[in-house]
C-alpha positions as CSV (number, residue, x, y, z in Angstrom):
1,M,40.9,25.9,-0.2
2,G,38.8,28.4,1.8
3,L,35.3,27.6,2.9
4,A,33.6,29.9,0.3
5,V,35.7,28.4,-2.5
6,F,35.0,24.9,-1.2
7,I,31.2,25.6,-1.2
8,S,31.2,27.1,-4.7
9,V,33.2,24.2,-6.2
10,F,31.1,21.6,-4.3
11,L,27.7,23.1,-5.5
12,S,28.9,23.4,-9.1
13,L,30.1,19.8,-9.2
14,Y,27.2,18.4,-7.3
15,G,24.7,20.4,-9.3
16,G,26.3,19.0,-12.5
17,M,26.0,15.5,-11.3
18,H,22.3,16.0,-10.7
19,F,21.9,17.5,-14.2
20,Y,23.5,14.5,-15.8
21,A,21.2,12.2,-13.8
22,L,18.2,14.2,-14.9
23,L,19.2,13.7,-18.5
24,K,19.4,10.0,-17.9
25,I,16.0,9.9,-16.3
26,R,14.4,11.9,-19.1
27,R,15.8,9.6,-21.8
28,A,14.9,6.4,-20.0
29,L,11.5,7.3,-18.5
30,S,10.2,10.4,-20.3
31,P,8.4,11.3,-17.0
32,G,6.5,14.3,-18.3
33,F,5.9,17.7,-16.7
34,P,4.4,17.0,-13.3
35,A,6.7,14.1,-12.4
36,E,9.8,15.8,-13.9
37,A,9.0,19.0,-11.9
38,A,8.9,16.9,-8.7
39,I,12.2,15.2,-9.6
40,I,13.8,18.6,-10.2
41,C,12.5,19.9,-6.8
42,F,13.9,16.8,-5.1
43,M,17.3,17.2,-6.8
44,V,17.5,20.9,-5.9
45,L,16.8,20.0,-2.2
46,M,19.5,17.3,-2.3
47,V,22.0,19.8,-3.8
48,V,21.5,22.2,-0.9
49,S,20.9,19.6,1.7
50,P,24.6,19.7,3.1
51,I,24.2,23.5,3.6
52,L,20.7,23.0,5.1
53,V,22.1,20.4,7.5
54,R,24.8,22.8,8.7
55,V,22.2,25.6,9.3
56,L,19.8,23.3,11.2
57,E,22.7,22.0,13.3
58,E,24.0,25.5,14.1
59,Y,20.5,26.6,15.3
60,G,20.0,23.6,17.5
61,F,17.6,21.5,15.3
62,E,19.9,18.5,15.6
63,D,17.3,15.8,15.2
64,T,15.9,17.3,12.0
65,G,19.4,17.9,10.7
66,R,20.3,14.3,11.3
67,V,17.3,13.0,9.3
68,I,18.1,15.3,6.4
69,A,21.8,14.3,6.7
70,Y,21.0,10.6,6.4
71,I,18.8,11.3,3.4
72,G,21.0,13.9,1.7
73,Y,24.4,12.2,2.2
74,G,23.0,8.8,1.5
75,W,21.6,10.1,-1.8
76,M,25.0,11.7,-2.5
77,G,26.7,8.3,-2.3
78,I,24.0,6.6,-4.4
79,L,24.1,9.3,-7.0
80,F,27.9,9.1,-7.3
81,I,27.8,5.3,-7.8
82,F,24.9,5.7,-10.3
83,L,26.9,8.1,-12.4
84,V,30.0,5.9,-12.4
85,L,27.9,2.9,-13.5
86,S,26.0,5.0,-16.1
87,V,29.2,6.2,-17.7
88,A,30.6,2.7,-17.7
89,I,27.4,1.4,-19.4
90,D,27.5,4.2,-21.9
91,I,31.0,3.2,-22.9
92,V,30.0,-0.4,-23.3
93,R,26.9,0.7,-25.4
94,I,29.2,2.7,-27.7
95,L,31.5,-0.3,-28.2
96,L,28.7,-2.8,-28.9
97,P,27.1,-3.2,-32.4
98,A,23.9,-1.2,-32.7
99,G,21.7,-4.3,-32.5
100,L,23.2,-5.5,-29.2
101,R,23.0,-2.2,-27.3
102,P,20.7,-2.1,-24.3
103,S,17.9,0.5,-24.5
104,P,18.2,3.6,-22.4
105,L,15.5,2.2,-20.1
106,I,17.5,-1.1,-19.6
107,A,20.7,0.8,-19.1
108,F,19.0,3.1,-16.5
109,V,17.5,0.2,-14.6
110,I,20.8,-1.7,-14.4
111,A,22.7,1.3,-13.1
112,A,20.0,2.1,-10.6
113,C,19.7,-1.4,-9.2
114,F,23.5,-1.9,-8.9
115,S,23.8,1.6,-7.3
116,F,21.4,0.4,-4.6
117,I,23.3,-2.9,-4.1
118,F,26.7,-1.3,-3.9
119,S,25.4,1.4,-1.5
120,L,24.2,-1.3,0.9
121,Y,27.7,-2.9,0.7
122,G,29.2,0.6,1.3
123,L,27.2,1.0,4.5
124,Y,28.6,-2.4,5.7
125,E,32.2,-1.6,4.8
126,A,32.0,1.8,6.6
127,M,31.2,0.0,9.8
128,V,34.1,-2.5,9.8
129,V,37.2,-0.8,11.2
130,K,40.5,-2.4,10.1
131,V,43.6,-2.2,12.2
132,E,46.7,-1.5,10.1
133,H,50.2,-2.2,11.5
134,V,53.3,-0.3,10.6
135,N,56.6,-1.6,11.8
136,I,59.6,0.8,11.8
137,V,63.2,0.0,12.9
138,S,65.1,3.0,14.0
139,Q,68.4,3.5,15.8
140,K,67.1,6.8,17.1
141,L,65.2,5.4,20.1
142,A,67.2,6.7,23.0
143,G,68.1,5.4,26.4
144,D,66.7,2.1,27.7
145,R,63.5,2.2,25.7
146,R,63.7,-0.3,22.8
147,S,60.2,0.2,21.4
148,L,57.4,2.8,21.1
149,R,53.9,2.2,20.0
150,I,51.9,5.0,18.4
151,V,48.3,4.7,17.4
152,Q,46.9,7.1,14.7
153,I,43.3,8.1,14.1
154,S,42.4,10.5,11.3
155,D,39.3,11.9,9.6
156,V,36.9,10.7,12.2
157,H,34.4,13.4,11.3
158,L,32.5,13.4,14.5
159,G,29.1,15.0,13.9
160,L,25.5,14.1,13.1
161,L,26.2,10.8,11.4
162,F,29.4,9.6,13.2
163,R,28.4,9.3,16.9
164,E,28.7,7.0,19.8
165,H,27.9,3.7,18.1
166,R,30.5,4.1,15.4
167,L,33.1,5.8,17.6
168,R,33.0,2.8,20.0
169,K,34.4,0.6,17.4
170,V,37.4,2.9,16.9
171,V,37.9,3.4,20.6
172,N,37.9,-0.4,21.2
173,C,40.6,-0.8,18.5
174,I,42.7,1.9,20.2
175,K,42.3,0.2,23.6
176,D,43.2,-3.2,22.3
177,A,46.4,-1.8,20.8
178,S,47.5,-0.3,24.2
179,P,49.5,2.6,22.7
180,D,52.2,4.7,24.4
181,I,51.0,7.7,22.3
182,L,47.7,8.5,20.6
183,V,47.6,11.0,17.7
184,S,44.8,12.5,15.6
185,T,45.9,13.8,12.2
186,G,43.0,16.2,11.6
187,D,39.2,16.3,10.9
188,L,38.3,14.9,14.3
189,V,35.1,16.9,14.1
190,D,32.8,17.7,11.2
191,G,30.2,20.2,12.5
192,Q,28.9,21.7,15.7
193,T,30.4,20.3,18.8
194,D,27.6,21.3,21.3
195,G,25.8,17.9,21.0
196,L,28.9,15.7,21.2
197,S,29.2,15.2,24.9
198,G,28.7,11.4,24.5
199,V,31.6,11.0,22.1
200,L,33.7,13.5,24.1
201,Y,33.5,11.2,27.2
202,M,34.5,8.2,25.1
203,L,37.6,10.0,23.9
204,M,38.4,11.1,27.4
205,E,38.5,7.4,28.4
206,L,41.7,7.0,26.3
207,S,44.8,7.8,28.4
208,P,48.0,6.5,26.9
209,P,51.0,7.0,29.2
210,L,52.9,9.4,27.0
211,G,50.0,11.5,26.0
212,K,47.5,12.4,23.2
213,Y,48.4,14.8,20.4
214,A,46.3,16.3,17.6
215,V,46.6,18.7,14.6
216,T,43.9,20.6,12.7
217,G,42.4,19.4,9.5
218,N,40.4,21.5,7.0
219,H,37.1,20.6,8.6
220,E,38.2,22.0,12.0
221,F,38.2,25.4,10.3
222,Y,35.0,24.7,8.4
223,A,33.2,23.8,11.6
224,G,34.6,26.7,13.5
225,I,38.2,26.6,14.7
226,R,37.6,27.9,18.2
227,K,35.0,25.3,19.1
228,S,36.8,22.6,17.3
229,I,40.0,23.3,19.2
230,N,38.2,23.5,22.5
231,F,36.5,20.1,21.9
232,T,39.8,18.5,21.0
233,R,41.4,19.8,24.1
234,D,38.5,18.8,26.3
235,A,38.9,15.3,24.8
236,G,42.4,15.2,26.3
237,F,44.5,16.0,23.2
238,K,47.3,18.5,23.2
239,V,46.7,20.4,19.9
240,L,50.0,21.2,18.1
241,R,49.4,24.3,16.0
242,D,52.7,25.0,14.2
243,E,54.6,23.8,17.2
244,A,56.7,21.0,18.5
245,L,57.8,19.3,21.7
246,T,60.3,16.7,22.8
247,L,59.6,13.8,25.1
248,P,63.1,13.7,26.6
249,G,65.0,10.7,25.5
250,L,62.1,9.4,23.5
251,I,60.7,11.3,20.5
252,N,60.1,14.7,19.0
253,I,56.5,15.4,18.0
254,A,55.8,18.3,15.6
255,G,52.4,19.4,14.4
256,V,51.3,21.9,11.8
257,D,48.0,23.6,11.0
258,D,46.0,22.8,7.8
259,P,46.3,25.3,5.0
260,A,42.5,25.9,5.3
261,G,43.4,28.2,8.2
262,G,44.8,30.7,5.7
263,R,48.3,31.0,7.2
264,K,51.0,32.2,4.8
265,N,54.5,30.7,4.3
266,L,53.4,27.3,5.8
267,E,56.3,25.4,4.3
268,E,59.0,27.7,5.5
269,H,57.5,27.8,9.0
270,E,57.3,24.0,9.0
271,K,61.0,23.8,8.2
272,E,61.8,26.2,11.0
273,I,59.9,24.1,13.5
274,L,61.5,20.9,12.5
275,S,65.0,22.4,12.3
276,S,64.7,23.5,16.0
277,L,64.4,19.9,17.1
278,P,67.3,17.6,18.2
279,G,68.2,15.6,15.2
280,E,69.5,12.6,17.1
281,T,66.0,12.0,18.4
282,F,63.3,10.3,16.3
283,T,61.0,13.0,14.9
284,L,57.3,12.5,14.2
285,L,55.5,15.1,12.1
286,L,51.7,15.3,12.3
287,K,50.2,16.9,9.2
288,H,46.7,16.5,7.9
289,R,47.3,16.6,4.2
290,P,49.9,14.1,2.8
291,H,52.0,16.9,1.2
292,V,55.7,16.8,1.9
293,G,57.2,20.2,2.0
294,P,60.4,20.9,0.0
295,G,63.3,20.4,2.4
296,S,61.1,19.1,5.2
297,D,61.6,15.5,4.3
298,R,65.1,15.5,5.6
299,L,64.0,17.0,8.9
300,F,61.6,14.3,10.1
301,D,61.7,10.5,10.3
302,L,58.0,9.8,10.0
303,Q,55.1,11.9,8.8
304,L,51.6,10.8,9.6
305,S,48.8,12.2,7.5
306,G,45.2,11.6,6.4
307,H,42.8,13.7,4.4
308,T,42.4,11.5,1.3
309,H,40.1,8.8,2.7
310,K,41.7,6.8,-0.2
311,G,38.8,8.2,-2.1
312,Q,36.3,6.6,0.3
313,I,34.1,5.3,-2.6
314,F,35.8,3.6,-5.5
315,P,36.7,4.8,-8.1
316,F,36.8,8.3,-6.6
317,G,40.2,7.5,-5.3
318,L,41.6,7.7,-8.9
319,L,40.7,11.4,-9.0
320,V,42.1,11.9,-5.5
321,K,45.3,10.3,-6.7
322,L,45.6,12.8,-9.5
323,V,45.5,15.6,-6.9
324,H,47.7,14.2,-4.1
325,G,49.8,11.5,-5.9
326,R,49.9,9.3,-2.8
327,I,46.6,8.4,-1.2
328,S,47.2,5.7,1.4
329,G,49.7,3.4,3.0
330,L,53.4,3.6,3.8
331,H,55.7,5.5,1.4
332,R,59.5,5.8,1.5
333,L,60.7,9.2,0.4
334,D,63.8,9.9,-1.6
335,S,65.4,11.3,1.6
336,G,64.9,8.0,3.4
337,S,62.2,9.4,5.6
338,L,58.8,7.8,5.8
339,L,55.2,9.0,5.1
340,Y,52.1,7.1,6.2
341,I,48.7,8.1,4.9
342,S,45.7,6.8,6.8
343,R,42.5,6.0,4.9
344,G,40.7,7.7,7.8
345,S,38.7,6.3,10.7
346,G,35.3,7.7,9.8
347,T,33.4,9.0,6.7
348,W,32.7,12.4,5.2
349,G,29.5,13.0,3.4
350,P,28.0,9.7,2.4
351,P,28.2,7.1,5.2
352,F,29.6,4.6,2.7
353,R,33.0,3.2,2.0
354,I,33.8,1.0,-1.0
355,L,37.2,-0.6,-1.3
356,S,38.5,1.8,1.3
357,P,37.6,0.5,4.8
358,P,38.1,2.8,7.8
359,E,41.2,2.2,9.8
360,V,43.0,2.6,13.1
361,T,46.8,2.6,12.5
362,V,49.3,1.0,15.0
363,I,52.8,2.2,14.4
364,N,55.5,0.1,16.2
365,I,58.9,1.8,16.3
366,T,61.6,-0.5,17.6
367,A,65.4,-0.3,18.0
368,D,66.0,-4.0,17.1
369,G,63.3,-4.9,14.6
370,N,61.2,-6.9,17.0
371,A,57.8,-5.3,16.7
372,G,56.2,-8.1,18.7
373,M,52.7,-7.8,17.2
374,G,52.7,-10.9,15.0
375,Q,50.4,-9.1,12.6
376,P,50.6,-8.4,8.9
377,A,52.3,-5.0,8.6
378,H,53.8,-2.3,6.5
379,F,57.6,-2.3,7.1
380,G,59.6,0.8,7.3
381,K,63.4,1.0,7.3
382,I,66.4,1.5,9.6
383,I,66.9,5.1,10.1
384,P,70.6,6.0,10.8
């Protein structure tokens, strides 16, 4: 989806959400002309606030943009939760006998109060980074090396709202895991990178012995691909843009661009890249979206993806599942290859997460099944 299409769809859906909320307010409170006009003005401002934030950020008004971002994106999360609760209450009202149905005012107050409570919980959950462990046994580890540890981050969305304080939690999880390889599967940045020197230095602190590798996500293109790539490289990552490399005797690592870049024939190009790699070596594919290209699944051993956030705020994940099918966790494909989808390490839009905590993923690949972490884990399979 290109940026123009994304903006059009977003404004249409987000505007519709506000219209529904306005109807609820009218029915419950009957605010009258002056108050209703003020409510409409506020809602219009909230609809355009994501665009306004981008403009302010681009022209250097970072502090003002951050204030509007907290208000606008916080409101976005609250509104989504309010609409979900309102629809649920409306269904209950329809099912109840007429004499037991709560009034529109009571229904509105219940939805509004619980929206605020769930939003506070969502703020808390978004700050608690979970470490997920994936253990994979493979006979493709070559030479004397019997294990390889890869740490995945995804969808960090560094920008106005995700800065040093929140990134420090992610960085500490990475350091505690002591990875051999660190990978970022897209959407590392979410806006202008000029004011991100603090988080840049934090990422530069990470120096796994076998390197850091990254691919683009859709938001790298939305934020400006040249600046996004430069930032990622400055942070110490080798950005794999439809290319692959082999760490001799260890692992193949391939990475492909996100479709937001507009490149044609992505699936065919992906197969060409993977086909060029030595098949006797474990092949890791980094790809932002959790789509498995036809024929590619037999050419890699493990695909690491993100993008879905597992919906980020329940029950939005149900809609995401309709689009992507798989939205989180480890999946075994029909070919025997594996796909792991991260919930993401940060947040996009609302700084909330509900039933979808942020994660840092530790993938232990071993030749003999001894992962050595002693942690609850997703288990893969033996790859011939």
